[in-house]
Residue frames as a rotation matrix with the C-alpha (Angstrom) as fourth column:
MET 1
0.285 0.885 -0.367 -59.51
-0.893 0.106 -0.437 9.95
-0.348 0.452 0.821 33.06
PHE 2
-0.805 -0.506 0.308 -59.62
-0.342 0.822 0.456 6.29
-0.484 0.262 -0.835 31.94
GLU 3
0.132 0.840 -0.526 -61.72
-0.991 0.120 -0.056 4.15
0.016 0.529 0.849 29.59
ILE 4
0.143 0.020 0.989 -62.39
-0.375 0.926 0.036 0.46
-0.916 -0.377 0.140 29.27
ALA 5
-0.419 -0.331 -0.845 -60.95
-0.895 0.308 0.323 -1.82
0.154 0.892 -0.426 26.56
THR 6
0.464 0.690 0.555 -62.64
-0.710 0.665 -0.233 -5.14
-0.530 -0.286 0.798 25.84
LEU 7
-0.766 -0.642 0.018 -61.11
-0.510 0.625 0.592 -8.49
-0.391 0.444 -0.806 24.88
THR 8
0.152 0.858 -0.491 -63.28
-0.988 0.121 -0.095 -10.09
-0.022 0.499 0.866 22.25
HIS 9
0.660 0.142 0.738 -63.89
-0.266 0.963 0.053 -13.80
-0.703 -0.231 0.673 21.70
LYS 10
0.905 -0.400 0.143 -61.39
0.286 0.324 -0.902 -13.62
0.314 0.857 0.408 18.82
ASP 11
0.288 -0.839 -0.461 -58.57
0.894 0.063 0.443 -12.58
-0.343 -0.540 0.769 21.17
THR 12
-0.221 -0.259 0.940 -58.75
0.661 -0.749 -0.051 -9.01
0.717 0.610 0.337 19.82
LEU 13
-0.446 0.045 -0.894 -58.40
0.766 -0.497 -0.408 -6.03
-0.463 -0.867 0.187 22.18
GLN 14
0.107 0.581 0.807 -61.07
0.800 -0.532 0.277 -3.50
0.590 0.616 -0.521 21.30
LEU 15
-0.799 -0.516 -0.310 -59.88
0.601 -0.700 -0.385 0.02
-0.018 -0.494 0.869 22.28
PRO 16
0.162 0.815 -0.557 -62.33
0.587 -0.533 -0.609 2.78
-0.793 -0.228 -0.564 23.21
VAL 17
0.641 0.282 0.714 -63.15
0.760 -0.362 -0.540 5.05
0.106 0.889 -0.446 20.25
GLU 18
0.976 -0.219 -0.006 -61.42
-0.210 -0.945 0.252 8.08
-0.061 -0.245 -0.968 21.83
ILE 19
0.237 -0.925 0.296 -58.24
-0.306 0.217 0.927 6.12
-0.922 -0.310 -0.232 22.00
SER 20
0.041 -0.252 0.967 -58.36
0.664 0.730 0.162 4.20
-0.747 0.635 0.197 18.72
LYS 21
0.882 0.312 0.354 -59.03
0.470 -0.529 -0.707 7.28
-0.033 0.790 -0.613 16.58
ARG 22
0.620 -0.734 -0.279 -55.50
-0.560 -0.662 0.498 8.46
-0.550 -0.152 -0.821 17.44
PHE 23
-0.300 -0.834 0.463 -54.07
-0.283 0.541 0.792 5.49
-0.911 0.106 -0.398 15.53
LYS 24
-0.097 0.254 -0.962 -54.10
-0.987 0.101 0.126 4.04
0.129 0.962 0.241 11.99
ALA 25
0.838 0.513 0.189 -55.26
-0.527 0.849 0.030 0.53
-0.145 -0.125 0.982 11.35
SER 26
0.642 -0.677 -0.361 -51.71
0.144 0.568 -0.810 -0.47
0.753 0.468 0.462 10.17
ASP 27
0.206 -0.609 0.766 -50.02
-0.868 -0.475 -0.144 0.80
0.452 -0.635 -0.626 13.41
ARG 28
0.284 -0.251 -0.926 -48.06
0.276 0.946 -0.172 -1.84
0.919 -0.206 0.337 15.27
PHE 29
0.584 0.041 0.810 -47.51
-0.687 -0.505 0.522 -1.98
0.431 -0.862 -0.267 19.07
ILE 30
-0.593 -0.712 -0.377 -45.06
-0.176 0.571 -0.802 -3.52
0.786 -0.409 -0.463 21.47
VAL 31
0.491 0.837 0.240 -47.03
-0.488 0.035 0.872 -5.32
0.722 -0.545 0.426 24.19
TRP 32
-0.543 -0.640 -0.543 -45.81
0.089 0.599 -0.796 -6.44
0.835 -0.480 -0.268 27.64
MET 33
0.636 0.748 -0.187 -47.25
0.212 0.064 0.975 -7.30
0.742 -0.660 -0.118 31.03
ASP 34
-0.649 -0.683 0.336 -46.07
-0.168 -0.303 -0.938 -5.90
0.742 -0.665 0.081 34.38
GLY 35
-0.876 0.442 0.196 -48.03
-0.076 0.274 -0.959 -7.79
-0.477 -0.854 -0.206 37.08
ASP 36
-0.183 0.880 0.437 -51.63
0.777 0.402 -0.484 -7.28
-0.603 0.251 -0.758 36.16
THR 37
0.374 0.202 -0.905 -50.91
-0.248 -0.918 -0.308 -4.18
-0.894 0.340 -0.294 34.04
LEU 38
0.323 -0.132 0.937 -50.85
0.875 0.420 -0.243 -4.45
-0.361 0.898 0.251 30.24
HIS 39
-0.014 -0.378 -0.926 -48.65
-0.160 -0.913 0.375 -1.93
-0.987 0.153 -0.048 28.45
LEU 40
0.579 0.104 0.808 -48.98
0.786 0.193 -0.588 -0.99
-0.218 0.976 0.030 24.72
LYS 41
0.018 -0.614 -0.789 -46.35
-0.026 -0.789 0.614 1.09
-0.999 0.010 -0.030 23.04
ARG 42
0.933 0.359 0.007 -46.77
0.008 -0.003 -1.000 2.20
-0.359 0.933 -0.006 19.45
MET 43
-0.031 -0.939 0.342 -43.88
0.682 0.230 0.694 1.33
-0.730 0.255 0.634 17.22
LYS 44
0.612 0.132 -0.780 -42.75
-0.380 -0.816 -0.436 4.20
-0.694 0.563 -0.449 15.02
PRO 45
0.778 -0.328 0.536 -41.45
0.608 0.609 -0.509 3.11
-0.160 0.722 0.673 11.66
SER 46
-0.115 -0.919 -0.376 -37.89
0.524 -0.378 0.764 4.18
-0.844 -0.109 0.525 10.92
PRO 47
0.551 0.162 -0.819 -37.55
-0.437 -0.780 -0.448 7.04
-0.711 0.605 -0.359 8.44
LEU 48
-0.517 -0.842 -0.157 -34.96
-0.638 0.256 0.726 4.74
-0.571 0.475 -0.669 6.80
ARG 49
-0.149 0.585 0.797 -37.78
0.394 0.775 -0.494 2.56
-0.907 0.241 -0.346 5.60
VAL 50
0.742 0.418 -0.525 -38.28
-0.218 -0.589 -0.778 5.18
-0.634 0.691 -0.346 2.85
VAL 51
0.000 -0.831 -0.557 -34.81
-0.966 -0.144 0.215 4.45
-0.259 0.538 -0.802 1.55
GLU 52
-0.654 -0.175 0.736 -35.30
-0.114 0.985 0.132 0.66
-0.748 0.003 -0.664 1.72
GLU 53
0.051 0.852 0.522 -38.53
0.526 0.421 -0.739 0.94
-0.849 0.312 -0.426 -0.22
ALA 54
0.205 -0.091 -0.975 -37.30
-0.580 -0.813 -0.046 3.44
-0.788 0.575 -0.219 -2.86
PRO 55
0.937 0.151 0.314 -37.34
0.140 0.662 -0.736 1.93
-0.319 0.734 0.599 -6.39
TYR 56
0.089 -0.993 0.082 -33.85
0.548 0.118 0.828 1.29
-0.831 -0.029 0.555 -7.66
GLU 57
-0.146 -0.105 0.984 -34.73
0.979 -0.160 0.128 2.90
0.144 0.982 0.126 -10.96
GLU 58
0.422 0.342 0.840 -35.80
0.263 -0.933 0.247 6.11
0.868 0.116 -0.484 -9.29
PRO 59
-0.374 -0.670 -0.641 -33.09
0.820 0.084 -0.566 7.06
0.434 -0.737 0.518 -6.68
LEU 60
0.621 0.568 -0.540 -33.94
0.763 -0.597 0.250 9.61
-0.180 -0.567 -0.804 -4.02
SER 61
0.579 -0.363 0.730 -32.84
0.166 -0.825 -0.541 13.15
0.798 0.434 -0.417 -4.47
LEU 62
-0.543 -0.807 -0.232 -30.04
0.479 -0.071 -0.875 14.62
0.690 -0.586 0.425 -2.23
ASP 63
-0.590 0.359 0.723 -32.69
-0.640 -0.754 -0.148 16.78
0.492 -0.550 0.675 -0.62
GLU 64
0.583 0.779 -0.233 -34.84
-0.493 0.566 0.660 13.77
0.646 -0.270 0.714 0.23
ILE 65
0.227 -0.599 -0.768 -31.84
0.543 0.732 -0.411 11.98
0.808 -0.324 0.492 1.67
ASN 66
-0.758 -0.527 0.385 -30.90
0.065 -0.647 -0.760 15.03
0.649 -0.551 0.524 3.68
GLN 67
-0.070 0.813 0.578 -34.42
-0.805 -0.388 0.449 15.19
0.589 -0.434 0.682 5.15
ILE 68
0.699 0.295 -0.651 -34.33
-0.028 0.922 0.387 11.60
0.714 -0.252 0.653 6.11
VAL 69
-0.201 -0.884 -0.421 -30.90
0.591 0.233 -0.772 11.94
0.781 -0.404 0.476 7.83
HIS 70
-0.709 0.008 0.705 -32.16
-0.400 -0.828 -0.393 15.02
0.581 -0.561 0.590 9.80
GLU 71
0.371 0.920 0.125 -35.29
-0.703 0.190 0.685 13.04
0.607 -0.342 0.718 10.89
VAL 72
0.520 -0.230 -0.822 -33.26
0.373 0.928 -0.024 10.12
0.768 -0.294 0.569 12.09
ARG 73
-0.585 -0.811 -0.032 -30.93
0.425 -0.272 -0.863 12.34
0.691 -0.518 0.504 14.08
ARG 74
-0.423 0.500 0.756 -33.84
-0.710 -0.701 0.067 14.26
0.564 -0.508 0.651 15.59
GLN 75
0.674 0.684 -0.280 -35.46
-0.352 0.630 0.692 10.92
0.650 -0.368 0.665 16.77
ARG 76
0.188 -0.636 -0.748 -32.20
0.626 0.665 -0.407 9.67
0.756 -0.392 0.524 18.25
ARG 77
-0.744 -0.445 0.498 -31.89
-0.037 -0.717 -0.696 12.91
0.667 -0.537 0.517 20.35
HIS 78
-0.183 0.764 0.619 -35.34
-0.925 -0.348 0.156 12.34
0.334 -0.543 0.770 21.92
């Protein structure tokens, strides 16, 4: 099964509804061309981003840090 995406006059690629509803508006994609084929790959934010954005005054608990470490290790195995 395939669907049609449309390039708008504002250089925006409009995805079919059935595809776009799988993503959030803030999702980011890596884009590359291979001949006449356009590839889009969603970038998954690193779980470590939570550590970066944690307020200095409110440190993460050991349980939260442990969960983040396990998630990073799980992602690296796949």
